[in-house]
C-alpha positions as CSV (number, residue, x, y, z in Angstrom):
1,M,11.3,-3.3,13.7
2,T,13.3,-5.1,16.6
3,D,16.1,-7.9,16.5
4,I,16.7,-10.4,19.0
5,V,20.6,-9.8,18.5
6,T,22.3,-7.0,20.9
7,D,23.5,-4.3,19.2
8,D,27.2,-3.7,19.5
9,R,30.2,-1.8,17.5
10,H,33.5,-3.5,16.1
11,D,36.4,-1.0,15.7
12,F,39.2,-1.9,13.4
13,G,42.1,-0.5,11.1
14,T,45.8,-0.4,10.2
15,G,48.2,2.0,9.8
16,L,46.6,5.7,10.3
17,L,43.2,4.9,8.9
18,K,40.6,3.3,11.9
19,A,36.8,2.6,11.6
20,S,34.2,1.6,13.6
21,V,30.9,-0.4,12.4
22,R,27.9,-1.3,14.5
23,S,25.7,-4.2,13.7
24,H,22.3,-2.1,14.1
25,G,22.2,-1.3,10.4
26,A,25.8,-2.3,9.7
27,E,26.4,1.3,9.7
28,L,29.8,2.8,9.5
29,V,29.8,5.1,12.6
30,A,33.4,6.6,12.7
31,L,36.3,7.0,10.5
32,H,39.6,8.5,11.7
33,N,42.5,9.3,9.7
34,G,45.4,9.9,12.3
35,T,44.0,13.0,14.3
36,D,41.4,13.8,11.7
37,D,37.6,12.8,11.5
38,L,36.4,11.7,8.3
39,L,32.8,11.1,8.8
40,W,30.0,13.2,10.0
41,N,29.4,12.9,13.9
42,A,25.5,12.2,13.7
43,G,24.8,15.5,15.2
44,A,21.4,17.5,15.6
45,A,21.1,18.2,11.7
46,W,20.8,14.3,10.8
47,P,21.2,11.3,13.3
48,R,22.6,8.9,11.0
49,Q,26.1,8.5,9.4
50,S,26.3,6.0,6.7
51,P,23.0,3.8,6.4
52,V,22.6,0.8,4.2
53,L,19.5,1.7,1.5
54,F,17.5,-1.4,0.9
55,P,15.2,-2.9,-0.5
56,I,14.3,1.1,-1.8
57,I,16.1,4.1,-2.3
58,G,13.7,7.3,-1.3
59,R,10.2,6.7,-0.7
60,L,7.2,4.9,-2.3
61,P,3.8,6.8,-2.9
62,E,2.3,6.9,0.4
63,Y,4.7,4.4,1.9
64,E,3.0,1.8,0.1
65,I,2.6,-0.1,-3.0
66,T,1.7,-4.0,-4.0
67,L,4.0,-6.7,-4.9
68,D,2.3,-9.3,-7.0
69,G,-1.2,-8.1,-5.1
70,T,0.8,-8.3,-1.6
71,P,1.2,-5.1,0.5
72,V,4.8,-3.6,0.5
73,Q,5.1,-1.0,3.2
74,L,8.2,0.3,3.3
75,K,9.3,3.9,5.0
76,Q,11.8,6.1,3.3
77,H,15.0,4.2,2.2
78,G,13.8,0.5,3.2
79,L,14.2,-1.9,5.9
80,A,17.9,-2.5,6.3
81,R,18.9,0.6,7.9
82,N,16.5,-0.2,11.1
83,R,17.7,-3.9,11.5
84,V,20.3,-5.6,13.6
85,F,22.8,-7.5,11.4
86,R,24.4,-10.7,12.3
87,W,28.2,-10.7,12.9
88,I,29.5,-12.9,10.4
89,A,33.3,-12.1,11.1
90,R,35.3,-9.1,12.8
91,T,39.1,-9.0,12.5
92,T,42.0,-6.0,12.9
93,E,41.2,-5.1,9.2
94,G,37.7,-5.4,8.9
95,C,34.2,-7.1,9.4
96,T,31.2,-8.9,7.9
97,L,27.7,-8.6,8.6
98,E,24.8,-10.2,7.2
99,L,21.0,-9.7,7.2
100,V,18.3,-12.4,6.0
101,D,14.8,-12.2,5.6
102,D,12.2,-13.3,8.6
103,V,8.8,-13.1,9.8
104,E,8.9,-9.5,10.4
105,S,10.7,-8.2,6.9
106,R,8.3,-10.2,5.2
107,A,5.6,-8.3,6.8
108,I,6.2,-5.3,4.8
109,F,8.4,-6.6,2.1
110,P,7.3,-10.2,1.0
111,S,10.6,-11.2,-0.5
112,A,13.6,-13.4,0.4
113,F,17.0,-12.2,0.3
114,R,20.4,-12.3,2.1
115,L,22.5,-8.9,2.1
116,R,26.2,-9.3,3.5
117,M,28.2,-6.1,4.2
118,V,32.1,-6.3,4.1
119,Y,33.9,-4.0,5.2
120,L,37.8,-3.7,4.9
121,I,40.9,-1.3,5.5
122,E,43.7,-1.9,3.3
123,N,46.7,0.3,2.5
124,N,44.9,3.0,4.2
125,T,41.7,2.7,2.4
126,L,38.4,1.6,3.4
127,R,36.5,-0.6,1.0
128,V,32.7,-1.1,1.8
129,S,31.3,-4.2,-0.2
130,Y,27.5,-5.0,-0.9
131,H,26.6,-8.6,-1.4
132,L,22.9,-9.0,-2.5
133,H,21.6,-12.6,-2.9
134,N,18.5,-14.1,-4.1
135,P,17.9,-17.4,-2.0
136,D,14.7,-18.0,-3.4
137,S,14.1,-21.2,-5.5
138,S,11.1,-19.6,-7.4
139,N,10.7,-16.1,-7.4
140,T,12.7,-13.1,-8.5
141,L,14.1,-10.3,-6.2
142,H,13.1,-6.8,-7.1
143,A,14.9,-4.4,-5.1
144,S,17.1,-1.4,-5.1
145,L,20.5,-1.2,-2.9
146,G,22.4,2.0,-2.2
147,A,25.1,3.7,0.1
148,H,24.4,6.9,2.3
149,P,28.0,7.8,3.7
150,A,28.3,11.2,5.4
151,F,31.8,13.2,5.2
152,R,32.6,16.0,7.1
153,W,32.0,19.1,5.2
154,P,34.4,21.0,5.8
155,L,36.7,18.1,6.3
156,K,39.1,20.7,8.5
157,P,38.1,22.7,11.3
158,G,37.9,26.5,10.0
159,V,37.7,26.3,6.7
160,A,35.0,27.8,4.7
161,K,32.6,25.2,3.4
162,D,32.4,27.1,0.0
163,S,36.0,27.0,-0.6
164,Y,35.3,23.1,-0.9
165,R,34.8,21.4,-4.7
166,L,34.2,17.9,-6.0
167,V,36.6,16.8,-8.8
168,F,35.2,14.0,-11.0
169,E,36.8,11.7,-12.9
170,Y,35.6,12.8,-15.9
171,D,33.6,15.7,-17.4
172,E,29.8,15.2,-16.4
173,P,27.7,17.4,-18.5
174,L,24.4,15.1,-18.3
175,P,21.3,16.6,-17.0
176,V,20.5,16.3,-13.1
177,R,17.2,15.2,-11.3
178,R,15.5,16.2,-8.2
179,I,12.8,15.0,-6.0
180,D,9.7,16.8,-5.2
181,A,8.2,17.8,-1.6
182,D,6.8,14.3,-1.3
183,G,10.4,12.6,-1.9
184,L,9.6,11.3,-5.4
185,L,11.5,11.6,-8.3
186,L,10.4,14.8,-10.5
187,P,10.0,13.9,-14.5
188,E,12.1,17.2,-15.2
189,K,15.8,17.2,-16.2
190,Q,17.7,20.1,-14.8
191,H,20.9,21.5,-16.3
192,T,24.0,20.3,-14.5
193,P,25.7,22.5,-12.1
194,V,28.8,20.5,-12.6
195,R,31.2,22.6,-14.8
196,E,33.5,20.5,-17.0
197,N,34.4,18.0,-14.4
198,I,34.3,20.3,-11.1
199,L,31.2,21.0,-9.0
200,A,31.6,24.0,-6.7
201,L,29.9,23.1,-3.3
202,T,27.6,25.6,-1.7
203,D,24.5,24.9,0.4
204,A,22.4,26.4,-2.4
205,L,23.0,23.5,-4.1
206,F,21.0,21.5,-1.8
207,E,17.9,23.8,-1.2
208,K,15.9,21.6,-3.3
209,D,17.1,18.5,-1.8
210,A,19.6,16.0,-3.5
211,L,21.2,16.3,-6.8
212,I,21.0,12.9,-8.7
213,M,23.4,12.0,-11.5
214,E,21.5,9.2,-13.4
215,K,24.5,7.9,-15.7
216,P,27.6,9.4,-14.3
217,E,30.7,8.9,-16.4
218,S,32.7,8.9,-13.6
219,R,33.8,6.2,-11.1
220,S,35.6,8.3,-8.8
221,V,35.2,11.7,-7.0
222,D,37.7,13.9,-5.0
223,M,36.4,16.0,-2.6
224,V,38.7,18.9,-1.8
225,G,39.5,22.1,0.0
226,P,41.4,25.1,-0.9
227,D,44.9,23.5,-0.5
228,G,44.0,20.3,-2.4
229,A,43.6,17.9,0.3
230,G,40.6,15.7,1.4
231,I,39.3,12.5,0.6
232,R,39.0,10.3,-2.7
233,F,35.8,8.5,-3.2
234,V,35.5,5.5,-5.6
235,W,32.7,3.3,-6.3
236,G,31.7,0.4,-8.9
237,G,28.5,-1.7,-9.5
238,F,25.9,1.2,-8.6
239,K,24.4,3.0,-11.7
240,E,23.3,6.5,-10.2
241,L,24.9,9.1,-8.0
242,G,23.2,11.4,-5.4
243,L,24.7,14.2,-3.5
244,W,23.2,15.6,-0.4
245,T,23.0,17.7,2.8
246,K,20.9,19.7,5.0
247,P,21.7,23.1,4.1
248,G,23.6,24.5,7.0
249,A,24.7,21.6,8.4
250,D,28.6,20.3,8.3
251,F,28.1,17.2,6.4
252,L,28.2,16.0,2.4
253,C,26.6,12.8,1.5
254,I,28.3,11.2,-1.5
255,E,25.8,8.0,-2.4
256,P,26.1,5.7,-5.2
257,W,22.7,3.9,-5.7
258,Y,21.2,1.2,-7.9
259,G,18.0,2.6,-8.4
260,Y,16.3,6.0,-7.3
261,A,13.2,7.4,-5.8
262,T,9.6,6.3,-7.2
263,P,8.7,8.6,-10.0
264,V,6.0,11.1,-9.5
265,G,2.7,9.6,-10.9
266,F,4.1,5.7,-11.2
267,K,1.2,3.7,-10.4
268,G,2.2,0.1,-11.2
269,D,3.6,-3.0,-9.3
270,F,6.3,-2.8,-7.3
271,S,8.3,-5.2,-9.7
272,Q,7.7,-2.6,-12.6
273,K,9.2,0.4,-10.8
274,P,11.8,2.1,-12.5
275,G,15.3,1.6,-11.6
276,L,15.3,-2.0,-9.6
277,L,17.8,-4.7,-9.6
278,H,15.7,-8.0,-11.0
279,L,18.0,-11.0,-9.2
280,K,16.5,-14.1,-10.6
281,P,16.3,-17.5,-8.2
282,G,20.0,-17.9,-7.2
283,E,21.3,-15.0,-8.4
284,S,23.5,-12.3,-6.6
285,W,24.7,-8.9,-6.9
286,T,27.7,-7.0,-5.9
287,A,29.1,-3.4,-5.6
288,F,31.3,-1.1,-3.5
289,W,32.8,2.1,-2.5
290,S,36.1,3.0,-1.0
291,V,37.6,6.1,0.4
292,K,40.9,7.4,1.6
293,A,42.4,10.6,2.4
294,I,44.4,12.6,-0.2
């Protein structure tokens, strides 16, 4: 899809932490803590860095479904990551961008929406907020929304990847979910690889794609190396958490979501797809994630 607005970037930050966001996809494309790069560099293994997932997370069966009889034809993770957002504000501390439905978006997703992204650096912490509004006067907005930031793994050059771990706020004993080769959610639940509140990070964890935590107790997780240094990731408003990389690549995605991929065998209307937000006319929803070096 195209947009008449020219894609450009905004650099911002105070203190040690500096960031850059581009209007294409409202995507975070750089995050530096002093001389350290915290964000993946969009290398050959995966060309994105922190896409916005809307109005679906994952895939639809055959990329197509219907909403009240009207076709919904969305590629993986929806349309927002491929659209140019409009700048609302740009300051030394952050920026605000907005995407609203138009003729092009309604051709593949027949719903009205307004999505605002707010980036703010304060006290050497980056906070990313998602504000979704249903401007329609008569129809409910059915959608999912998620984050997909990719952080360097390892965070420090020369440090072994398998020396890193995730340390969750609380113990995480619940089973995890996986997706199949078509990107659809498998019905079976699997024993979690998290031991109490610690997940030892290895490429082998992701040989069958993402790890999906449906109901995590935690709302924060530290990604730390052998010396205890790393990043602290905090989220709120989202329900699920995905963890993903391509084995062999030097990044780890920590992904808070509201929603997930279509379950295997689902044949219903899009409005009945499990995991969606359902915003009535005039309703809004907001969520956030934040990250800082520790």
